[in-house]
N, C-alpha and C positions, 0 to 999 in steps of 0.2 A: 653684632652692632645694630643690625636695622631692626633685632629684636630691642632694644634700648632706644630707639629713634620712636619706634611705637610705642614706649611705656611715654616719654618725654612729652607726645600727643597730649598726653591727660593733662598737660597743663594747660591744653586750651579745649578742656570739658568732654575728652572722651573717658569714659568710667574703666579701672582697673580691671583685670580680671581678677575673679575669686579663687581663693586658694583650692575650691572645691574645682573650678573651672580649668585650672591645669592641672589637676590629677594628683593632689596632695592628697596622703591619706595622714590624719592625725590624730591616730591614737593616743592614748596618755601611755601605754607601757612599751614604747615603742625605746625609750632607754631608761633605765631605772640606775640613780646616780644617788651617791652617800657622801659622806665624809666619814674616814674613821681615821683615829688618834691611836699609835703603837702604845705609847707607854698611859702605863695606870692610871699615872698622878703626874702635876707639871712641879719641878724644881727648879729655881731662881736659878739663871743665868746659861742655863742646858739646857740647848737643842735636844729638838723633839723630830718624829716625823711623823706626818699624817700623808695619808692618801685618798684622793680622788679617785672612787672606784665606779665605773657606767658597768653595766649591765646591759647588752644590746640584745633586741630579738635577733633568731637567726636569720641571716643572710643580709642581715642590718651592718652595717659598719660605720664611726667615726675616723676622724682624721690624726695622721700626726703633725709634729712642728711643719713640715713640709709638706703640705697636702697632695705633692703630685700636681695632675693635669687640670682636676677640680678639688673643689668644695676648699674646708674651712677648717681651722685647726683650732683646737678648742682653747678655750682663754678663760682664765680665774681671777677675778678681783676677791682680795682679801676685805674682810672689815676685823680688824683683832682687837683684841684690847690696848691699852697704852704701853708703849714699850715695846709691847712683841712687831715683830719682823718676819718676812715670807722669801724664802729663797726661790730660786727659777726652778720651774718643774722640772721633773727627771723624768723623761722619754722613754719607755722602754722600744724595743727595735719591732720597727714593724714593718708589714707586709705589701705586696705588690696585690693592688686589688685590682683586677679588671673590669672595666666597663664600657660597653661597645670597645670603638677603638681608641679609649683611654685607658690611662691607668694611673688610679689612685695610690698614695703611701699612707695605710692606719690598719685596725682594728676590727675584727670582727669577734663576736662571742665576747669578750670583755677585755676593757683598757682600765690600768691602775696606773694614776700616775703620782708622783710621789713630789712631797715638797717637804723641806727643812723648815720648823719653826723655833726660832729664839726667841725666849724669854726675856725682859730685862733682870739684873744681877738681884733685885729687890722689887718682891710681891706685897704690895701692900691686901691685908688682910688674909685670911682663911676661905674664904668664899669661893665655890667653881668660879672657872672662867672658861667665858664663850668664848668659839673663834667660829664666826660666819664667812662665806665664801658662796659670791655667784658665778656660778659656773655656766658658758654660753658654749652652745656646741650645736654642728649639724650633722645629720645622720641621713645617712643615705643609702637606697637599695638601688631601683632605677631613678625614682626619683627622690626628692630632697628632704627634710623637714628640717628647719630650725628647732630649736631647743634654749629652756634655761630651766636652771635648779637652783632654787637655793637653799644650800648648805651650810647646817651648822653641826657643829662638837664642842659639849661640853665635860670639861675635865678637874678633877678635881685638885687642888694644889697641896704638894706631897709636907705631911707635917713635922718627916724627920728623914733621916738618911736612908733608913730600909721599908717605908712605906709606897717608895715607887719602883718599877718595875717593868715587864712587859705588861700590855691589860688581856685579860681573858680573850680566848676564841681570837684574837688579831695576828700570832705570833704566825701562822700557817698564811695569811696574805700576803704579808710584808716579805717574809723569806721568797713566795712564789715570783712580786714586783720586786725584789733586788735580782733576783734570779735573771729577770727579763731584761733587768737595762743592760747595755753594752756595755764593756773592759775595754779601758787602753788598749789598742795594739800593742803586741811586744814587738814587734818587729818595725824597722826604719822605714820608713815611707817615699815615696818620692811619684813627682806628678808632672806628666808630661805632654805633650800633644804631636802628633803625626797625621798626616793624611787628614786635615781635617776635624780628627776625632782628639776627644780626653782620654786620657790613661792616668791609672793608677798603677804604683809599682808596688808588694810587698817583699823586703829582702826576706822570707820565710821563705828557705832551701828545706826541701821535703815534703811540705806542703802538699797535702790531694785535698783540694776542694772539690765541691759540684753544689747545685744550685747555687751560685753563686747570684746573690743581690749586693747593687750597692745605690744606697739613698743616702744623697747628697743632701745639707742642711739649705743650700740654695735654690730657689726655688722654679729660677729657668734655667740654670748650669745645662744640664744634660736632656733631651730628647725622651720624656718618658716611657712613653710608648714603646722605644726600640729597643730590638733587640740588648742584651748584655755581654759581649763575647769575655770568656776569660778563660784562660791556661797556664798551667804549672810547668813549669821544668827545673835546672838547676839555681837556677837563680833567686826563684823564690813564685808569685802566683802574680800575674799581668793582668788589669783588665781595661777591655773597651768599652769608649761612653759615647755614646753620638753627641756632640751637641747639643745645646738649644737653640743657641742663634751663633750660627757660621760667623755672623759679623764684629760679635763682640771679643776683647781681646783674650788671649789666654791668661787664664787665674793663675797667680803663683803658687795656690793651695785649691782644695777641693776637700776640705774637710766634709765630714759623713760618717754613715755606718757602713759597716762592712755585715754581711750577713751569709754562711754557708754552712753545707754541711760537711762534717770530717769523719771519716771511719776510723774507728780507734775497737782495741779490742774486747768491748763492751757491746758495741754495734755503732751508729750510727748517733750524731751530738750534731745538734744543731749551736752553732756558733752565732756569735755579734760581737765585733770589735768596732770600737768608736775610733774612726781615722782622724788623726788630726790633734787629739786631743789628747794625748797619751807626753807624761815627763817628756821635755827634752824635743820635741814634736811642734809644728804650729799650733797656738790653744786659742780658740773661738772664745770671744767673749760672750758672755753673756745680752749684754747690751745688743751683740751686733746680730744675735743668731736668733734667739727665743722670746717667743713671745713675751709680753710683760706680765708679770702675776699680778701687779698693781692695778685699780681702776685708772684707767687716763680722766687728770684731774681730780683727782680724789678732794680736794679743798673746793669743789664747786658745786651747789645745791641747784633745786630748780632754780629760786629767785637768783640767788646772784646769773648763774647763766645764761635768764631770762635780761639778766640786768644789761649783762657785754652783749647781749643778741641787739636788745633796743639801740645800744650806741654804735656797734658796725651796722646795723640799718641807714640810722642817721649817718653815718660817715659816709655809706655807700652813695648817698647823694650828690657827694662831690667826685666823683668817681666821674671818668670821660667814656664808662657803660652808659651811666643813665643820663649824665647829662643831654646830649641830645633827643632822645625820647620827652623827659620833662619839658625842654625850654619849649620846646612843640605844645606842649599841653598848658603852657602860663601862657603861648600865646592866643591860644583858643577860649584861654578863660576870661582877657584881654575883650574880646568880640562880647562876652554877659558880663563888662562891668556893667552895663545898663539894665540889668534886667535886677528886681527882686533880691535882695540877701538871701533868705532865705531858696532861692532857688541856684543860688552859685553854693550855697553852702551842699545843697545835694549833689552839686558837683564832684566834691570834695569826701563826700562819704562815698559815692560810686568807685572814686579813684581808689580808694583806701581799701574799698570791699575787693575790687577787682585784684590790686596788691595780695592781701590777704589770702585771697582763695586761691592764688598762684604760687603764695609760698605754701602753701597748706597743701595743694596738690604735688607741688614738688618732694615737700617732705613725707608724703604720703607713699612717691613713686620712690623714692631713696629706703627710708624703711622698710620698705615692701621689698626692695632688693638686696638687701644688707639681709634682711630674716633668711630669705633663700640660697644668701651665701653669694651674693655676687659681690666682687670687689669694684667699688663704687663709691664717690665720694662728692662732695661740692663743684658744682659744675661736670658731673660726669656726660651730660648730654652735648655737649660741645665736645665733647670726643669721636662723634658721631660724624662724619663729612658732611652725611645728610641734613642736620641740623645746621650746621655751620651754613654749608650752602642756601638753605630754606630761609637762614637768617639773616644772607646777605641779599637776598633777593626781594623776601620782603622791605627792608631797609630801601632798598633801592628804589622800590616801588613808590613810595613814600616820599624819598629824596626827588621823584620824577612830579610828583604831585605838588612838592613844594615848589619846584622850581617852575612851576605853570606848563609840564607839557602832557599832564593828563591830571581830567578833574574826578578824580573818586567819588561817587556819591554811593548813596539809598541802593544804586542798583548793582554795585559789588558790594555787599555786605564782609564778603568772607574775606578780601582783602584787607592785610594790617592797615594803610592807611585809609581806607574808606570805613573801618571801623574806632580806630584811634581821631580820627578828625572828627567823625558827627558830631549832630551838634546838641544830641541827646546823650542822656544821661550813659547811653550804653558805650557810647566813644568813651568817657570815664573810666567805666569798669575794662572797656578792653586795653587803654591807656596802661592802666594798675598791671596786667597781666603783662603788656610789652616789655614796660618797666623792668618786672621781676628777671624775664626771659633775661633783656641781656643787662641785667645786674652782675648774673651769675660767672661772667669773666673777673670779678674785679673781686677781693677780698682787703675786706677793709679791717684796720684793726679791732680787735676783740671778738673776731668771729670767729677765728680758728679755733679756741678752746671752745666758746660754747656750741659751735658746730658741731664736734666732737664728740662733748658730751652731750646733745642732743642725740646723736646716733648709736652710744650705748645703753642708751635707758629703753624704757617700755614707751610704748608708742604714745601713749598720752602729755609722757613730759614732753618727747622730742618735738608734738605738733605743738606744744605750748612756747617752748626755745623757737620754735619756727616762726609761730605768729609775733613774739614779741621782736623777732629779725624786719619782718615782714611792716609792722607797726612802725617802726625806727625808719622805715624808706618812706612812710606815705607820711609820715608825721609833717614834717616840711610845710608839703599842698597843700593838707587841712587843715591846718592855722592859718595859711594864707587864703584859703575860701571861709574860713569860718571867723577870721579875723576884721569886723567893720573896719576901724581903722587903715588895715592894709586894701582891700576893696577899694577905698575912698583914695587910695593913691595910684591905683594905677589908672596908667592913660586911656583916655576916651580912644575907639574907634578911630582909623582913617586912612589916607593912603600908604600911610608911612608903613602899613602892615605888611603892604604888599612886599616891600624894601625888604624887612627882617624877616617875611616870612620865604623869599629866596635866598636869604643871606644864610639862612637856620640850613637851608637845604646840605651847604658843603659838611659841615660835621657827620653830618648822612653819608655823603658819598664816602668821608673818611674813614668812618668806622666799617663802609662797604669792603674798602682798598684792606681797612687789617683784618677782615675775617676772610676776604680772597687768599691773603699773605698766610693765615691761621690755615689755610685748606691745602695751600703749598704744601704745609710740614706733615702732612694727612696723606695725598693720594703723590703717583707719582707725575709723571709730564703729561699723561693721556688723559686723566682726572681734572689735571690742573686746565688743562683745553676745554675740557667741559665743561667743567665749572664754569669758564669764561666764554663762552659759546653759550650759556646760560643767562647771562648777565643783557648778551645782545635778545635772547628770546623774552626775556622781561620786558627791557623797552620796546622791541616789537610790538609784541602783543599789547603795552601800553599806547601805544602807537595808534595800531589799529584799529584798538577798544576806542579810541576818542576821533578817529576818522568816520565814526557812524555818527557822531553829530549832524544835523543837515542835511544827510546824504538821500536819496532817492530810498525805497525801501530795497529794493536791488542789492543799490551798494554797503545799504546798514547790513542787511544779511550778508554780503561778503566779506565785511568787515568784522562782523562777531565769529564770524568761523576760519579767520585768518588767526584774529585770536585767544582763539580755544586752540587751532590747531598749536599755536606756537605753546602754549601754555603745555600742551601734551606732551610736545616732543621735551621742552624743560622736564616735567614729570620723568620720562625715559630716561634721558641724561642724569638726572638727579641717582637713579636710583641705582644706577651703573658706576656712580662714584665708589663705593664700596668694595667692588670688585678688583679696583687699580690698589687698593692698600695694601696686598700681600709683598708685595714688590718693595714697598719702602719700608715696612717696618722692619725690615731685618738691614736696611740701610741709614740706622738714625745713629747705631752706635758709633763714636770717635773716641780717639785717643785719650777723653775726659768721661766717655759714657760709664754711667752709674752699671753695677749691676751686685748684687747678693752676694755671688763669690767673689766679684772680685775686691768688695769692700770688706767677705770677711778675710782673703788673705792677705792684706794690707795691715788690720788689726792686728793677723796674726805674727805678722811682723815685727808689731810693736812702732807699727809708725803712724803719724796723726794724719788724717781726712777728714777733710772738710768738704760734705754732701747740704748740695742743691737741689731740692727735689724741685721742677719749676713747671712749666707747659708756653706752649706757644699762646694759647689765646688766656692766657691769665696775665692781664694789665700791670697790675701790682707786680710782677714775678720779671715780666719784664723793665719794668725801671728801674727796679731793685739792681739788675744785671747789668744796667747801663749807668748810673749811680753810684753804687755803690762796689760792687765784686766785679768789676773792669777797670776801675781805678789803678791808676800807676801806683797809688800808697798800698792797695789792698793785694795786689801782686806780686808787688815788690816782698810784702810783709810772709804771703805763702810761700814766695822760693825762698827765702831765708830762714825761714821757721821747718824746711822740708815737710811743708802740708801738703799733701794729695788733694788733688781739687776735681772732684767726682757731682757730676749734673745728670741726675734721672730727669728724664723726659717722659711727660704723664702727660701730654697731648695726649697721646694713643694709649688706649687700658694697657697697664703694666701692673700685672700681679703684684710682683715683688717691691714695687712703690707704694701699693694701696697697704699692702702690709706695714710699708715702716712707717706711712703715714698714721694707721690706724695704729701702732705701739708708742706711738707718740701722744695720743690720745688726739689727733686733725683727721679730719675728713675730707681736707683739700691741699692746694699749691699754694703759696707757698711754704716750705719748708725749711728751717736751715739747722744743720747738725755739727758740731765741731767736736770730733773722737780725739779729744787730746793727749789720753791715756786711757788705761782698764779702768771699766766702770762704762757709766751713762753717759753718753754726750751730753754738751752742753747746747741748750734750742736756742736759738735766736731770735728777734721779736721777727715780724712779719712786714715792719718797712724798715728798711737800713737806711743808715748811713753807713759813710769808709768809718766815720771814727767808731760807731758803735762793733764793726765790723774788725779794725785793729784793738778795740780794748778785750774784744774777745778772743784772737790771736796773742795775745802780750800773754795766756796761758801755758803758751807749747815754747818753750827752750830753741833759742837759735841755735841753729846747727853750726857744728866749728866748721864747716868746710864755707860759708857765706857768711860769716856774722857781719862781715862789712857793711852786707848788704840789705841789712834792717836798720842803721842807721842813716840811708841816702830818702827813703821817702817824708816828707813832711806832714805834718797831721794840718 
């Protein structure tokens, strides 16, 4: 997390290390990828199989659908002819790949992922058809290199019933690939928990297995690097697994893949079975566990995504994150109302330049980290207690200045208030940067799909979308400074400004209080106490610095020393916040806590599920919860329809939540999913009302046990 904090500081002008500086190797032949078709020709309405083949350089590996302790599963975005559809990827059984103290799940040497493609029942014309796929992957040895491959496959259309069959040269590839797929386990499976550990029991009497390995589909269900204990007895095979998070409730099911060696008369044979996917056993739906094989928001283009981002940026100005900072800058603009219009316009341009610079820097950090396999998204920097505390201290300094406790000028250029409230153009520029930083806790309508699209595209496209988002945020202030009629309507400077300036301090203090509340969700009691002491140190440093004015040389020297000492203590306290996180991360899962294993188990039982992906620092999320999700009508509807409510807290980093966000084309919270049955869930809007949620829940049948409860709430 300290590394993420350091990268977030790039928003303030620090340079990101290049790939070569991080020791990344970038030879082109680390992975050779190809798209191979099984049939020699396509027949209308007849499904066929294609293979995504990846050949890795020796000692390098790519990842399984659950990558283990680190990594990123390969993803495929299809571009198919009209009427064609692609099914989910079929994953061969993986291997355990130790890397230092971690264990990853993946493939070395070669990996072949199969997918079934279904053509329409009528094919217009007889020209060959081209299937395209964009493969994104992460290939690793000790270091990791992200990669992308644009694959294409052209197949002729069958002219008659005898003109199709297996393509020459592909039979061996597909036979080997199918042999590597796990088959449904032929034995009954039972799950359990004992002494804080998870257990998988197979009723397979007489089975003698060695080199047993279990690979759950859920990413955080088990401690991947811990030894897996197994034993065979008269009742069958028993596997004992260390839990990934002891605070999580025991899942009803733990679907996954089991591999082991079995001694046969012909020698030792490697077996691979899908546990929980067999007929009669819990079935994990593709929407719950398999990464999407379609590109998120495929209907979006660069122009439509940029347009949505622009609208989202405009709406960010109405969010409580941005308003306190923007109102201060508008107040400072009043001071310049008597200046020439050309000079005032420069302030608008400088503010816009600061916003755009910050958004492009943020986009660069996001794109670089996503490309390196990090599971982050919009607002990622607020997952670091160091960033949250630093932002609280910065805003407290601004509030103290507005209240007249301290007067920051050119002497303390590095402090946020001394930058944002300076009379020069640099003050407007740094106000733009600060407005961007404090905007990230909010998600405005239209932003989710636009930012999600940006982070799945090439760097140039992503930067263009983020620039459009920044332009939307900057536009109101830019228009105000370039519109002569608006400038003439600004009130003239006067004594009233001191009163307004003092009043504007209180929204800043409210923001500080909210940030400390966010911090309380990330650290334990010790860390929270350290952060509160940090607020006192900020106030003391500001007070001591102000006392130097008019003091004797010795008194001024002593005041400066006291201020510097307080700031040094503040830095030491802040850097220690991360050490308090380990105790709290395991304590955040409650009765309704989300985990992929729990979601898989509920869907396997055929139960409807409502998933709320949220974060303490996401103001939009908090408003939605209080005004819509916690309303009596919604709570009664959830109960009446037997819908299980799962809350995924992204306040701290959580790879399972990040994966689920990415699976639905989102880069940040909020995300609301309603699993009403088999197949893909319904995705609700980012801004909720009780009516919207109730309309969505109406698709779930009312349970017979509590049908009367559905009639109680009034819309």
